[in-house]
C-alpha positions as a Markdown table, in Angstrom:
| # | Residue | x | y | z |
|---|---|---|---|---|
| 1 | Met | 49.2 | -9.0 | 14.4 |
| 2 | Thr | 46.7 | -6.7 | 15.3 |
| 3 | Ser | 43.6 | -5.6 | 13.3 |
| 4 | Asn | 43.1 | -2.0 | 13.2 |
| 5 | Thr | 39.6 | -1.7 | 11.6 |
| 6 | Asp | 38.6 | 1.1 | 13.8 |
| 7 | Ser | 40.1 | 3.5 | 11.6 |
| 8 | Ile | 38.5 | 1.8 | 8.5 |
| 9 | Pro | 34.7 | 3.0 | 8.1 |
| 10 | Gly | 32.7 | 0.2 | 7.3 |
| 11 | Met | 35.2 | -2.4 | 8.4 |
| 12 | Asp | 33.7 | -3.1 | 11.8 |
| 13 | Leu | 32.4 | -6.6 | 10.3 |
| 14 | Asn | 30.3 | -8.2 | 13.1 |
| 15 | Tyr | 29.2 | -11.6 | 11.6 |
| 16 | Ser | 27.2 | -13.1 | 14.9 |
| 17 | Lys | 23.5 | -13.3 | 14.1 |
| 18 | Pro | 21.3 | -10.7 | 15.8 |
| 19 | Lys | 19.2 | -12.0 | 18.6 |
| 20 | Leu | 15.7 | -12.1 | 17.6 |
| 21 | Pro | 12.9 | -11.4 | 20.2 |
| 22 | Lys | 11.4 | -14.5 | 21.6 |
| 23 | Ser | 7.9 | -15.0 | 20.4 |
| 24 | Asn | 5.2 | -17.7 | 20.6 |
| 25 | Pro | 4.3 | -18.9 | 17.2 |
| 26 | Asp | 1.0 | -20.2 | 18.4 |
| 27 | Glu | -0.3 | -16.8 | 19.6 |
| 28 | Glu | 1.1 | -14.8 | 16.8 |
| 29 | Lys | -1.0 | -17.4 | 14.1 |
| 30 | Lys | -4.1 | -16.8 | 16.4 |
| 31 | Lys | -3.5 | -13.0 | 16.6 |
| 32 | Phe | -3.2 | -12.9 | 13.0 |
| 33 | Glu | -6.2 | -15.2 | 12.1 |
| 34 | Lys | -8.4 | -13.1 | 14.1 |
| 35 | Thr | -7.1 | -9.8 | 12.9 |
| 36 | Lys | -7.6 | -11.3 | 9.2 |
| 37 | Lys | -11.0 | -12.4 | 10.1 |
| 38 | Glu | -12.1 | -9.0 | 11.4 |
| 39 | Ile | -10.8 | -7.3 | 8.3 |
| 40 | Asp | -12.6 | -9.7 | 6.0 |
| 41 | Lys | -15.7 | -8.7 | 7.9 |
| 42 | Leu | -15.0 | -5.0 | 7.3 |
| 43 | Lys | -14.3 | -5.7 | 3.7 |
| 44 | Val | -17.7 | -7.3 | 3.3 |
| 45 | Phe | -19.7 | -4.6 | 5.5 |
| 46 | Leu | -18.1 | -2.1 | 3.2 |
| 47 | Thr | -18.4 | -3.8 | -0.2 |
| 48 | Lys | -22.0 | -4.5 | 0.5 |
| 49 | Lys | -23.2 | -1.1 | 1.7 |
| 50 | Phe | -20.9 | 0.9 | -0.9 |
| 51 | Lys | -20.9 | -0.9 | -3.7 |
| 52 | Tyr | -18.9 | 1.6 | -5.6 |
| 53 | Ile | -15.6 | 0.9 | -3.9 |
| 54 | Leu | -13.1 | 0.1 | -6.5 |
| 55 | Ala | -10.1 | -1.5 | -4.7 |
| 56 | Met | -9.3 | -2.5 | -0.9 |
| 57 | Gly | -5.8 | -3.6 | 0.2 |
| 58 | Ile | -3.7 | -4.1 | 3.4 |
| 59 | Leu | -0.3 | -1.5 | 2.8 |
| 60 | Pro | 3.1 | -3.0 | 3.2 |
| 61 | Pro | 4.0 | -2.6 | 6.7 |
| 62 | Gln | 7.5 | -0.9 | 5.6 |
| 63 | Ser | 5.6 | 2.0 | 3.9 |
| 64 | Ile | 3.3 | 2.9 | 6.7 |
| 65 | Pro | 5.6 | 5.7 | 8.3 |
| 66 | Lys | 5.5 | 7.4 | 5.0 |
| 67 | Phe | 1.5 | 7.3 | 4.8 |
| 68 | Ile | 1.5 | 8.5 | 8.4 |
| 69 | Glu | 3.7 | 11.5 | 7.5 |
| 70 | Glu | 1.8 | 12.2 | 4.4 |
| 71 | Glu | -1.6 | 12.2 | 5.9 |
| 72 | Glu | -0.4 | 13.4 | 9.2 |
| 73 | Ala | -2.0 | 10.8 | 11.2 |
| 74 | Pro | -1.2 | 10.2 | 15.1 |
| 75 | Pro | 2.3 | 8.4 | 15.3 |
| 76 | Glu | 0.3 | 5.7 | 17.6 |
| 77 | Ser | -1.2 | 4.5 | 14.2 |
| 78 | Lys | 2.0 | 3.2 | 13.1 |
| 79 | Asp | 1.1 | -0.3 | 15.2 |
| 80 | His | -2.3 | -0.6 | 13.6 |
| 81 | Val | -2.9 | -2.4 | 10.3 |
| 82 | His | -3.3 | 0.4 | 7.5 |
| 83 | Ile | -6.1 | -0.3 | 4.8 |
| 84 | Gln | -6.1 | 1.4 | 1.4 |
| 85 | Ile | -9.6 | 2.1 | 0.1 |
| 86 | Ile | -10.0 | 3.5 | -3.4 |
| 87 | Val | -13.4 | 4.7 | -4.5 |
| 88 | Pro | -14.4 | 6.5 | -8.0 |
| 89 | Asp | -13.8 | 10.3 | -8.5 |
| 90 | Glu | -17.3 | 10.9 | -8.8 |
| 91 | Lys | -17.7 | 9.8 | -4.9 |
| 92 | Val | -15.4 | 12.1 | -3.3 |
| 93 | Lys | -18.0 | 13.6 | -1.5 |
| 94 | Glu | -19.0 | 10.3 | 0.0 |
| 95 | Ile | -15.5 | 9.8 | 1.6 |
| 96 | Pro | -16.6 | 11.5 | 5.0 |
| 97 | Lys | -19.7 | 9.1 | 5.3 |
| 98 | Ile | -17.4 | 6.2 | 4.5 |
| 99 | Lys | -15.0 | 7.1 | 6.9 |
| 100 | Gln | -17.8 | 7.4 | 9.9 |
| 101 | Glu | -19.0 | 3.8 | 8.9 |
| 102 | Ile | -15.2 | 2.2 | 9.0 |
| 103 | Val | -14.8 | 4.1 | 12.5 |
| 104 | Lys | -18.0 | 2.5 | 13.6 |
| 105 | Glu | -16.9 | -0.9 | 12.4 |
| 106 | Ile | -13.3 | -0.8 | 13.7 |
| 107 | Gln | -15.0 | 0.4 | 17.1 |
| 108 | Lys | -16.8 | -2.5 | 17.1 |
| 109 | Ser | -14.3 | -5.1 | 16.3 |
| 110 | Lys | -11.7 | -3.6 | 18.4 |
| 111 | Glu | -9.1 | -4.2 | 16.4 |
| 112 | Lys | -6.3 | -1.8 | 15.3 |
| 113 | Val | -6.8 | -0.7 | 11.8 |
| 114 | Trp | -6.3 | 2.4 | 10.1 |
| 115 | Ala | -8.0 | 3.4 | 6.9 |
| 116 | His | -6.7 | 5.6 | 4.1 |
| 117 | Ile | -9.5 | 6.6 | 1.6 |
| 118 | Met | -8.3 | 7.7 | -2.1 |
| 119 | Thr | -9.4 | 8.4 | -5.3 |
| 120 | Pro | -7.6 | 7.3 | -8.3 |
| 121 | Ser | -7.0 | 11.1 | -9.2 |
| 122 | Glu | -5.2 | 11.3 | -5.8 |
| 123 | Ile | -3.0 | 8.3 | -6.6 |
| 124 | Trp | -2.3 | 10.2 | -9.9 |
| 125 | Glu | -1.7 | 13.3 | -8.3 |
| 126 | Ile | 0.8 | 11.1 | -5.7 |
| 127 | Cys | 2.6 | 9.9 | -9.0 |
| 128 | Met | 2.8 | 13.4 | -10.4 |
| 129 | Asn | 4.2 | 14.7 | -7.2 |
| 130 | Gln | 6.8 | 12.2 | -7.4 |
| 131 | Lys | 6.1 | 10.3 | -4.4 |
| 132 | Phe | 6.9 | 7.0 | -5.8 |
| 133 | Glu | 7.2 | 5.2 | -2.7 |
| 134 | Leu | 3.5 | 6.0 | -1.8 |
| 135 | Ser | 2.5 | 5.1 | -5.1 |
| 136 | Gly | 4.6 | 1.9 | -5.1 |
| 137 | Ala | 3.5 | 0.8 | -1.8 |
| 138 | Ile | -0.2 | 1.1 | -3.1 |
| 139 | Ala | 0.3 | -0.8 | -6.2 |
| 140 | Met | 1.9 | -3.5 | -3.7 |
| 141 | Ser | -0.6 | -3.7 | -1.3 |
| 142 | Tyr | -2.2 | -7.2 | -0.5 |
| 143 | Pro | -5.5 | -6.8 | -2.3 |
| 144 | Leu | -8.5 | -7.6 | -0.1 |
| 145 | Tyr | -11.4 | -6.5 | -2.8 |
| 146 | Asp | -10.1 | -5.3 | -6.6 |
| 147 | Lys | -12.1 | -4.3 | -9.6 |
| 148 | Gly | -9.4 | -4.0 | -11.6 |
| 149 | Ile | -7.3 | -0.7 | -10.7 |
| 150 | Leu | -4.9 | -2.6 | -8.0 |
| 151 | Gly | -4.2 | -5.4 | -10.4 |
| 152 | Ala | -3.2 | -3.0 | -13.2 |
| 153 | Leu | -1.4 | -0.8 | -10.7 |
| 154 | Arg | 0.4 | -4.1 | -9.5 |
| 155 | Val | 1.4 | -4.8 | -12.9 |
| 156 | Ser | 3.0 | -1.7 | -13.8 |
| 157 | Glu | 4.7 | -1.4 | -10.7 |
| 158 | Ile | 6.5 | -4.8 | -11.2 |
| 159 | His | 7.1 | -4.0 | -14.9 |
| 160 | Lys | 8.5 | -0.4 | -14.0 |
| 161 | Ser | 11.0 | -2.0 | -11.6 |
| 162 | Leu | 11.8 | -4.6 | -14.3 |
| 163 | Val | 12.5 | -1.9 | -16.9 |
| 164 | Leu | 14.5 | 0.7 | -14.7 |
| 165 | Gln | 17.1 | -2.5 | -14.0 |
| 166 | Lys | 17.6 | -3.2 | -17.5 |
| 167 | Phe | 17.3 | 0.1 | -18.6 |
| 168 | Glu | 18.3 | 2.5 | -15.9 |
| 169 | Lys | 20.8 | 4.8 | -17.8 |
| 170 | Tyr | 18.2 | 5.4 | -20.8 |
| 171 | Val | 14.9 | 5.7 | -19.2 |
| 172 | Val | 13.8 | 9.4 | -18.9 |
| 173 | Ser | 9.9 | 8.8 | -17.8 |
| 174 | Tyr | 8.0 | 5.9 | -17.5 |
| 175 | Val | 4.2 | 6.6 | -18.1 |
| 176 | Ile | 1.1 | 4.9 | -17.4 |
| 177 | Gly | -2.1 | 5.7 | -19.5 |
| 178 | Gly | -5.3 | 4.5 | -21.3 |
| 179 | Ser | -8.4 | 3.2 | -19.6 |
| 180 | Leu | -6.9 | 2.8 | -16.4 |
| 181 | Val | -6.0 | 6.9 | -16.0 |
| 182 | Arg | -9.3 | 8.2 | -17.7 |
| 183 | Gly | -10.9 | 6.1 | -14.9 |
| 184 | Asp | -13.1 | 3.4 | -17.4 |
| 185 | Ala | -10.8 | 0.4 | -16.8 |
| 186 | Val | -12.4 | -3.1 | -16.1 |
| 187 | Lys | -10.9 | -5.8 | -14.4 |
| 188 | Thr | -9.7 | -7.2 | -18.0 |
| 189 | Ser | -8.7 | -4.0 | -19.1 |
| 190 | Asp | -5.1 | -3.7 | -20.5 |
| 191 | Val | -2.6 | -1.7 | -18.8 |
| 192 | Asp | -0.9 | 1.0 | -21.5 |
| 193 | Val | 2.7 | 2.0 | -20.7 |
| 194 | Phe | 5.1 | 4.4 | -22.3 |
| 195 | Val | 8.8 | 4.4 | -21.6 |
| 196 | Ile | 10.4 | 7.4 | -23.0 |
| 197 | Ile | 14.2 | 6.9 | -23.6 |
């Protein structure tokens, strides 16, 4: 009996494991440690120089193409480590100065790092524009430094995914509010969430 799976879409099952590229784990580990060390140096430098920085985090690699598209960054930056820096709304005029300092530090370290600087208002604007992949990536970024906003965003993102898994048919809106959105949240602030059914 011959199988005719060519005519049935999705039936060309290939159970063989894909061949992974050979890499040297020791080299990868050394490269990772070097990059981590340089990013930690950058974090220490920025948090000392700009004490008002609210949070810094490393964006998840799978979200980088979305950020490149959103900020119209050069395509070659997809191979860089992308860092998200959040500054208060009242310091928005300082962003060009921060960018200059970051560029100087990155050039000294010779690491492939790309920085995205935002204010909380810009994050809320991303949510209002329904760009949930971007807001989710910011929330799930690896925290390097946090005064409370990244932790609150992470908690709300995890809670949102759990609520939507359980009550997907019924939820009209998932809304975050309170001190976090007003901009006066501290590290121990609670996260106010409203689920509209």
